[in-house]
mmCIF file of the C-alpha atoms, coordinates in Angstrom:
data_MODEL
# 
_entry.id   MODEL 
# 
loop_
_atom_site.group_PDB 
_atom_site.id 
_atom_site.type_symbol 
_atom_site.label_atom_id 
_atom_site.label_alt_id 
_atom_site.label_comp_id 
_atom_site.label_asym_id 
_atom_site.label_entity_id 
_atom_site.label_seq_id 
_atom_site.pdbx_PDB_ins_code 
_atom_site.Cartn_x 
_atom_site.Cartn_y 
_atom_site.Cartn_z 
_atom_site.occupancy 
_atom_site.B_iso_or_equiv 
_atom_site.pdbx_formal_charge 
_atom_site.auth_seq_id 
_atom_site.auth_comp_id 
_atom_site.auth_asym_id 
_atom_site.auth_atom_id 
_atom_site.pdbx_PDB_model_num 
ATOM 1   C CA . MET A 1 1   ? -0.061  -0.016 -0.050  1.00 0.00 ? 1   MET A CA 1 
ATOM 2   C CA . LYS A 1 2   ? 1.328   3.456  -0.897  1.00 0.00 ? 2   LYS A CA 1 
ATOM 3   C CA . LYS A 1 3   ? 2.268   5.764  2.012   1.00 0.00 ? 3   LYS A CA 1 
ATOM 4   C CA . VAL A 1 4   ? 0.969   9.405  1.710   1.00 0.00 ? 4   VAL A CA 1 
ATOM 5   C CA . SER A 1 5   ? 1.436   12.481 3.800   1.00 0.00 ? 5   SER A CA 1 
ATOM 6   C CA . ILE A 1 6   ? -0.788  15.572 3.606   1.00 0.00 ? 6   ILE A CA 1 
ATOM 7   C CA . ILE A 1 7   ? 0.805   18.489 5.341   1.00 0.00 ? 7   ILE A CA 1 
ATOM 8   C CA . GLY A 1 8   ? -0.998  21.745 6.227   1.00 0.00 ? 8   GLY A CA 1 
ATOM 9   C CA . LEU A 1 9   ? 1.003   25.004 6.758   1.00 0.00 ? 9   LEU A CA 1 
ATOM 10  C CA . GLY A 1 10  ? -0.152  28.322 8.190   1.00 0.00 ? 10  GLY A CA 1 
ATOM 11  C CA . ASP A 1 11  ? -1.063  30.399 11.117  1.00 0.00 ? 11  ASP A CA 1 
ATOM 12  C CA . PHE A 1 12  ? -4.385  30.442 12.916  1.00 0.00 ? 12  PHE A CA 1 
ATOM 13  C CA . LEU A 1 13  ? -4.099  34.082 13.951  1.00 0.00 ? 13  LEU A CA 1 
ATOM 14  C CA . LYS A 1 14  ? -3.368  35.510 10.486  1.00 0.00 ? 14  LYS A CA 1 
ATOM 15  C CA . GLY A 1 15  ? -6.743  35.145 8.824   1.00 0.00 ? 15  GLY A CA 1 
ATOM 16  C CA . ASP A 1 16  ? -6.558  33.213 5.530   1.00 0.00 ? 16  ASP A CA 1 
ATOM 17  C CA . PHE A 1 17  ? -3.118  31.870 6.327   1.00 0.00 ? 17  PHE A CA 1 
ATOM 18  C CA . CYS A 1 18  ? -4.871  29.187 8.386   1.00 0.00 ? 18  CYS A CA 1 
ATOM 19  C CA . ALA A 1 19  ? -5.903  27.483 5.145   1.00 0.00 ? 19  ALA A CA 1 
ATOM 20  C CA . GLY A 1 20  ? -3.535  24.542 5.673   1.00 0.00 ? 20  GLY A CA 1 
ATOM 21  C CA . SER A 1 21  ? -5.307  23.711 8.937   1.00 0.00 ? 21  SER A CA 1 
ATOM 22  C CA . CYS A 1 22  ? -8.699  23.999 7.392   1.00 0.00 ? 22  CYS A CA 1 
ATOM 23  C CA . ILE A 1 23  ? -7.688  21.522 4.751   1.00 0.00 ? 23  ILE A CA 1 
ATOM 24  C CA . ILE A 1 24  ? -6.386  19.050 7.281   1.00 0.00 ? 24  ILE A CA 1 
ATOM 25  C CA . ASP A 1 25  ? -9.497  19.482 9.333   1.00 0.00 ? 25  ASP A CA 1 
ATOM 26  C CA . ALA A 1 26  ? -11.808 18.771 6.363   1.00 0.00 ? 26  ALA A CA 1 
ATOM 27  C CA . LEU A 1 27  ? -9.765  15.765 5.197   1.00 0.00 ? 27  LEU A CA 1 
ATOM 28  C CA . SER A 1 28  ? -9.797  14.339 8.789   1.00 0.00 ? 28  SER A CA 1 
ATOM 29  C CA . ARG A 1 29  ? -13.500 13.767 8.369   1.00 0.00 ? 29  ARG A CA 1 
ATOM 30  C CA . GLU A 1 30  ? -12.982 11.546 5.319   1.00 0.00 ? 30  GLU A CA 1 
ATOM 31  C CA . ARG A 1 31  ? -11.991 7.904  5.192   1.00 0.00 ? 31  ARG A CA 1 
ATOM 32  C CA . LEU A 1 32  ? -8.596  8.128  3.859   1.00 0.00 ? 32  LEU A CA 1 
ATOM 33  C CA . GLY A 1 33  ? -7.128  4.855  5.150   1.00 0.00 ? 33  GLY A CA 1 
ATOM 34  C CA . ASP A 1 34  ? -4.269  3.980  7.358   1.00 0.00 ? 34  ASP A CA 1 
ATOM 35  C CA . SER A 1 35  ? -1.612  4.765  4.846   1.00 0.00 ? 35  SER A CA 1 
ATOM 36  C CA . VAL A 1 36  ? -2.458  8.473  4.758   1.00 0.00 ? 36  VAL A CA 1 
ATOM 37  C CA . CYS A 1 37  ? -0.876  10.699 7.416   1.00 0.00 ? 37  CYS A CA 1 
ATOM 38  C CA . LEU A 1 38  ? -2.531  14.083 7.975   1.00 0.00 ? 38  LEU A CA 1 
ATOM 39  C CA . ALA A 1 39  ? -0.404  16.660 9.792   1.00 0.00 ? 39  ALA A CA 1 
ATOM 40  C CA . TYR A 1 40  ? -0.873  20.398 10.515  1.00 0.00 ? 40  TYR A CA 1 
ATOM 41  C CA . LEU A 1 41  ? 2.543   21.897 11.177  1.00 0.00 ? 41  LEU A CA 1 
ATOM 42  C CA . GLY A 1 42  ? 1.512   25.509 11.279  1.00 0.00 ? 42  GLY A CA 1 
ATOM 43  C CA . SER A 1 43  ? 4.508   27.708 10.812  1.00 0.00 ? 43  SER A CA 1 
ATOM 44  C CA . ASN A 1 44  ? 6.930   25.252 12.380  1.00 0.00 ? 44  ASN A CA 1 
ATOM 45  C CA . VAL A 1 45  ? 7.947   22.973 9.589   1.00 0.00 ? 45  VAL A CA 1 
ATOM 46  C CA . ASN A 1 46  ? 10.896  21.413 11.450  1.00 0.00 ? 46  ASN A CA 1 
ATOM 47  C CA . TYR A 1 47  ? 9.212   18.072 11.478  1.00 0.00 ? 47  TYR A CA 1 
ATOM 48  C CA . ALA A 1 48  ? 8.185   18.047 7.798   1.00 0.00 ? 48  ALA A CA 1 
ATOM 49  C CA . GLY A 1 49  ? 11.192  15.796 6.988   1.00 0.00 ? 49  GLY A CA 1 
ATOM 50  C CA . GLY A 1 50  ? 9.799   13.040 9.179   1.00 0.00 ? 50  GLY A CA 1 
ATOM 51  C CA . LEU A 1 51  ? 6.478   13.279 7.454   1.00 0.00 ? 51  LEU A CA 1 
ATOM 52  C CA . LEU A 1 52  ? 8.089   13.067 3.996   1.00 0.00 ? 52  LEU A CA 1 
ATOM 53  C CA . TYR A 1 53  ? 10.617  10.371 4.805   1.00 0.00 ? 53  TYR A CA 1 
ATOM 54  C CA . ASP A 1 54  ? 10.010  7.120  2.949   1.00 0.00 ? 54  ASP A CA 1 
ATOM 55  C CA . ARG A 1 55  ? 6.605   8.357  1.597   1.00 0.00 ? 55  ARG A CA 1 
ATOM 56  C CA . ASP A 1 56  ? 5.341   7.541  -1.914  1.00 0.00 ? 56  ASP A CA 1 
ATOM 57  C CA . PHE A 1 57  ? 3.579   10.831 -2.228  1.00 0.00 ? 57  PHE A CA 1 
ATOM 58  C CA . ALA A 1 58  ? 2.961   14.017 -0.342  1.00 0.00 ? 58  ALA A CA 1 
ATOM 59  C CA . ILE A 1 59  ? 0.713   17.071 -0.568  1.00 0.00 ? 59  ILE A CA 1 
ATOM 60  C CA . ILE A 1 60  ? 1.789   20.228 0.981   1.00 0.00 ? 60  ILE A CA 1 
ATOM 61  C CA . VAL A 1 61  ? -1.003  22.929 1.374   1.00 0.00 ? 61  VAL A CA 1 
ATOM 62  C CA . GLY A 1 62  ? -0.982  26.369 2.726   1.00 0.00 ? 62  GLY A CA 1 
ATOM 63  C CA . ALA A 1 63  ? -1.713  30.111 1.813   1.00 0.00 ? 63  ALA A CA 1 
ATOM 64  C CA . LEU A 1 64  ? 0.834   32.193 0.139   1.00 0.00 ? 64  LEU A CA 1 
ATOM 65  C CA . ASN A 1 65  ? 0.611   35.541 -1.362  1.00 0.00 ? 65  ASN A CA 1 
ATOM 66  C CA . ILE A 1 66  ? 2.394   34.835 -4.727  1.00 0.00 ? 66  ILE A CA 1 
ATOM 67  C CA . GLY A 1 67  ? 0.287   36.685 -7.229  1.00 0.00 ? 67  GLY A CA 1 
ATOM 68  C CA . GLY A 1 68  ? -3.345  36.202 -8.158  1.00 0.00 ? 68  GLY A CA 1 
ATOM 69  C CA . PRO A 1 69  ? -6.781  36.920 -6.930  1.00 0.00 ? 69  PRO A CA 1 
ATOM 70  C CA . ALA A 1 70  ? -7.883  35.885 -3.418  1.00 0.00 ? 70  ALA A CA 1 
ATOM 71  C CA . GLY A 1 71  ? -8.864  32.284 -3.213  1.00 0.00 ? 71  GLY A CA 1 
ATOM 72  C CA . MET A 1 72  ? -6.969  31.207 -6.412  1.00 0.00 ? 72  MET A CA 1 
ATOM 73  C CA . VAL A 1 73  ? -5.281  27.791 -5.925  1.00 0.00 ? 73  VAL A CA 1 
ATOM 74  C CA . HIS A 1 74  ? -1.746  27.358 -7.460  1.00 0.00 ? 74  HIS A CA 1 
ATOM 75  C CA . CYS A 1 75  ? -1.126  23.665 -8.114  1.00 0.00 ? 75  CYS A CA 1 
ATOM 76  C CA . TRP A 1 76  ? 2.605   22.953 -8.444  1.00 0.00 ? 76  TRP A CA 1 
ATOM 77  C CA . ASP A 1 77  ? 4.521   19.692 -8.851  1.00 0.00 ? 77  ASP A CA 1 
ATOM 78  C CA . PHE A 1 78  ? 7.933   19.282 -7.477  1.00 0.00 ? 78  PHE A CA 1 
ATOM 79  C CA . ARG A 1 79  ? 9.660   20.648 -10.630 1.00 0.00 ? 79  ARG A CA 1 
ATOM 80  C CA . ILE A 1 80  ? 7.695   23.975 -10.517 1.00 0.00 ? 80  ILE A CA 1 
ATOM 81  C CA . PHE A 1 81  ? 8.434   24.220 -6.718  1.00 0.00 ? 81  PHE A CA 1 
ATOM 82  C CA . GLN A 1 82  ? 12.161  23.869 -7.558  1.00 0.00 ? 82  GLN A CA 1 
ATOM 83  C CA . GLN A 1 83  ? 11.993  26.518 -10.163 1.00 0.00 ? 83  GLN A CA 1 
ATOM 84  C CA . ASN A 1 84  ? 10.539  29.015 -7.657  1.00 0.00 ? 84  ASN A CA 1 
ATOM 85  C CA . ALA A 1 85  ? 12.416  27.713 -4.510  1.00 0.00 ? 85  ALA A CA 1 
ATOM 86  C CA . VAL A 1 86  ? 14.998  30.571 -4.286  1.00 0.00 ? 86  VAL A CA 1 
ATOM 87  C CA . TRP A 1 87  ? 12.325  33.244 -4.555  1.00 0.00 ? 87  TRP A CA 1 
ATOM 88  C CA . LEU A 1 88  ? 9.992   31.467 -2.142  1.00 0.00 ? 88  LEU A CA 1 
ATOM 89  C CA . ALA A 1 89  ? 12.755  31.032 0.380   1.00 0.00 ? 89  ALA A CA 1 
ATOM 90  C CA . ASN A 1 90  ? 13.621  34.716 0.249   1.00 0.00 ? 90  ASN A CA 1 
ATOM 91  C CA . GLU A 1 91  ? 10.039  35.749 0.566   1.00 0.00 ? 91  GLU A CA 1 
ATOM 92  C CA . PHE A 1 92  ? 8.572   33.145 3.062   1.00 0.00 ? 92  PHE A CA 1 
ATOM 93  C CA . SER A 1 93  ? 10.371  31.839 6.098   1.00 0.00 ? 93  SER A CA 1 
ATOM 94  C CA . THR A 1 94  ? 8.095   28.922 6.480   1.00 0.00 ? 94  THR A CA 1 
ATOM 95  C CA . VAL A 1 95  ? 9.024   27.857 2.891   1.00 0.00 ? 95  VAL A CA 1 
ATOM 96  C CA . LYS A 1 96  ? 12.693  28.354 3.577   1.00 0.00 ? 96  LYS A CA 1 
ATOM 97  C CA . SER A 1 97  ? 12.423  25.955 6.484   1.00 0.00 ? 97  SER A CA 1 
ATOM 98  C CA . LEU A 1 98  ? 10.396  23.542 4.306   1.00 0.00 ? 98  LEU A CA 1 
ATOM 99  C CA . ILE A 1 99  ? 13.183  23.636 1.729   1.00 0.00 ? 99  ILE A CA 1 
ATOM 100 C CA . LYS A 1 100 ? 15.662  22.662 4.342   1.00 0.00 ? 100 LYS A CA 1 
ATOM 101 C CA . ALA A 1 101 ? 13.440  19.750 5.520   1.00 0.00 ? 101 ALA A CA 1 
ATOM 102 C CA . LEU A 1 102 ? 13.223  18.591 1.898   1.00 0.00 ? 102 LEU A CA 1 
ATOM 103 C CA . GLY A 1 103 ? 16.968  18.758 1.658   1.00 0.00 ? 103 GLY A CA 1 
ATOM 104 C CA . TRP A 1 104 ? 17.452  16.639 4.833   1.00 0.00 ? 104 TRP A CA 1 
ATOM 105 C CA . THR A 1 105 ? 15.059  14.048 3.573   1.00 0.00 ? 105 THR A CA 1 
ATOM 106 C CA . ALA A 1 106 ? 17.000  13.877 0.348   1.00 0.00 ? 106 ALA A CA 1 
ATOM 107 C CA . PHE A 1 107 ? 20.284  13.633 2.203   1.00 0.00 ? 107 PHE A CA 1 
ATOM 108 C CA . ALA A 1 108 ? 18.939  10.625 3.977   1.00 0.00 ? 108 ALA A CA 1 
ATOM 109 C CA . GLY A 1 109 ? 18.185  8.965  0.687   1.00 0.00 ? 109 GLY A CA 1 
ATOM 110 C CA . ARG A 1 110 ? 14.482  8.668  1.374   1.00 0.00 ? 110 ARG A CA 1 
ATOM 111 C CA . PHE A 1 111 ? 13.089  11.593 -0.733  1.00 0.00 ? 111 PHE A CA 1 
ATOM 112 C CA . GLN A 1 112 ? 10.404  11.049 -3.218  1.00 0.00 ? 112 GLN A CA 1 
ATOM 113 C CA . GLU A 1 113 ? 9.853   13.768 -5.887  1.00 0.00 ? 113 GLU A CA 1 
ATOM 114 C CA . SER A 1 114 ? 6.139   12.803 -5.998  1.00 0.00 ? 114 SER A CA 1 
ATOM 115 C CA . LEU A 1 115 ? 5.004   16.016 -4.241  1.00 0.00 ? 115 LEU A CA 1 
ATOM 116 C CA . LEU A 1 116 ? 2.083   18.337 -4.924  1.00 0.00 ? 116 LEU A CA 1 
ATOM 117 C CA . PHE A 1 117 ? 1.980   21.849 -3.515  1.00 0.00 ? 117 PHE A CA 1 
ATOM 118 C CA . LEU A 1 118 ? -1.330  23.603 -3.200  1.00 0.00 ? 118 LEU A CA 1 
ATOM 119 C CA . TRP A 1 119 ? -0.864  27.371 -2.490  1.00 0.00 ? 119 TRP A CA 1 
ATOM 120 C CA . ILE A 1 120 ? -3.994  29.326 -1.912  1.00 0.00 ? 120 ILE A CA 1 
ATOM 121 C CA . GLU A 1 121 ? -4.006  33.122 -2.417  1.00 0.00 ? 121 GLU A CA 1 
ATOM 122 C CA . PRO A 1 122 ? -5.004  34.910 0.859   1.00 0.00 ? 122 PRO A CA 1 
ATOM 123 C CA . LYS A 1 123 ? -7.284  37.878 1.135   1.00 0.00 ? 123 LYS A CA 1 
ATOM 124 C CA . VAL A 1 124 ? -7.361  38.578 4.919   1.00 0.00 ? 124 VAL A CA 1 
ATOM 125 C CA . THR A 1 125 ? -3.983  38.384 6.606   1.00 0.00 ? 125 THR A CA 1 
ATOM 126 C CA . GLU A 1 126 ? -4.843  39.310 10.206  1.00 0.00 ? 126 GLU A CA 1 
ATOM 127 C CA . GLY A 1 127 ? -7.336  38.032 12.819  1.00 0.00 ? 127 GLY A CA 1 
ATOM 128 C CA . PHE A 1 128 ? -9.184  34.779 13.234  1.00 0.00 ? 128 PHE A CA 1 
ATOM 129 C CA . GLY A 1 129 ? -11.165 33.108 10.414  1.00 0.00 ? 129 GLY A CA 1 
ATOM 130 C CA . ILE A 1 130 ? -11.042 32.834 6.666   1.00 0.00 ? 130 ILE A CA 1 
ATOM 131 C CA . SER A 1 131 ? -12.595 34.944 3.913   1.00 0.00 ? 131 SER A CA 1 
ATOM 132 C CA . GLY A 1 132 ? -15.241 33.766 1.595   1.00 0.00 ? 132 GLY A CA 1 
ATOM 133 C CA . GLU A 1 133 ? -12.789 33.712 -1.321  1.00 0.00 ? 133 GLU A CA 1 
ATOM 134 C CA . VAL A 1 134 ? -10.338 31.428 0.499   1.00 0.00 ? 134 VAL A CA 1 
ATOM 135 C CA . TYR A 1 135 ? -13.209 29.213 1.673   1.00 0.00 ? 135 TYR A CA 1 
ATOM 136 C CA . LYS A 1 136 ? -14.036 28.646 -1.995  1.00 0.00 ? 136 LYS A CA 1 
ATOM 137 C CA . GLY A 1 137 ? -10.311 27.991 -2.739  1.00 0.00 ? 137 GLY A CA 1 
ATOM 138 C CA . LEU A 1 138 ? -10.231 25.405 0.082   1.00 0.00 ? 138 LEU A CA 1 
ATOM 139 C CA . ARG A 1 139 ? -13.159 23.516 -1.647  1.00 0.00 ? 139 ARG A CA 1 
ATOM 140 C CA . LYS A 1 140 ? -11.274 23.646 -4.884  1.00 0.00 ? 140 LYS A CA 1 
ATOM 141 C CA . ALA A 1 141 ? -8.023  22.427 -3.231  1.00 0.00 ? 141 ALA A CA 1 
ATOM 142 C CA . ILE A 1 142 ? -9.756  19.392 -1.698  1.00 0.00 ? 142 ILE A CA 1 
ATOM 143 C CA . ARG A 1 143 ? -11.233 18.541 -5.116  1.00 0.00 ? 143 ARG A CA 1 
ATOM 144 C CA . ILE A 1 144 ? -7.645  18.819 -6.595  1.00 0.00 ? 144 ILE A CA 1 
ATOM 145 C CA . ARG A 1 145 ? -6.376  16.535 -3.893  1.00 0.00 ? 145 ARG A CA 1 
ATOM 146 C CA . ILE A 1 146 ? -9.102  13.961 -4.720  1.00 0.00 ? 146 ILE A CA 1 
ATOM 147 C CA . SER A 1 147 ? -8.567  14.056 -8.511  1.00 0.00 ? 147 SER A CA 1 
ATOM 148 C CA . PHE A 1 148 ? -4.777  14.389 -8.768  1.00 0.00 ? 148 PHE A CA 1 
ATOM 149 C CA . PRO A 1 149 ? -3.189  11.533 -6.854  1.00 0.00 ? 149 PRO A CA 1 
ATOM 150 C CA . TYR A 1 150 ? -5.658  8.622  -7.626  1.00 0.00 ? 150 TYR A CA 1 
ATOM 151 C CA . LYS A 1 151 ? -2.723  6.133  -7.989  1.00 0.00 ? 151 LYS A CA 1 
ATOM 152 C CA . TYR A 1 152 ? -1.667  7.027  -4.391  1.00 0.00 ? 152 TYR A CA 1 
ATOM 153 C CA . LEU A 1 153 ? -4.979  7.251  -2.510  1.00 0.00 ? 153 LEU A CA 1 
# 
């Protein structure tokens, strides 16, 4: 059976940046099976390497302001993530730490390039709760998760 991790990133107290936790919460209500690990790491991605180690597939989801209308979902594979890694690391400290975790997993020889990154454009960046636009984006991200990795889930 394929081993899958779905990792949510973000901050509860920064409005739409809690999108990663909302995705993990929604998926926790589905029957995904024992081979799927759901984890909300918030802004502390130091443990991401352990969740990626020896996995067949992983989805990383969070809100990032990278260009586009609020609620837009950017769906990137590992190749696209690598192309944008330097810029992302300079702009977002959480992504910089995530890149380090990916590097340590690769160094251990247990890194799979079967990664999907779902970045949702935020609208509200302070306070508690998400905007309507991001809520719609969350629903789209969940549908992408369901349709993309059929061979893994």
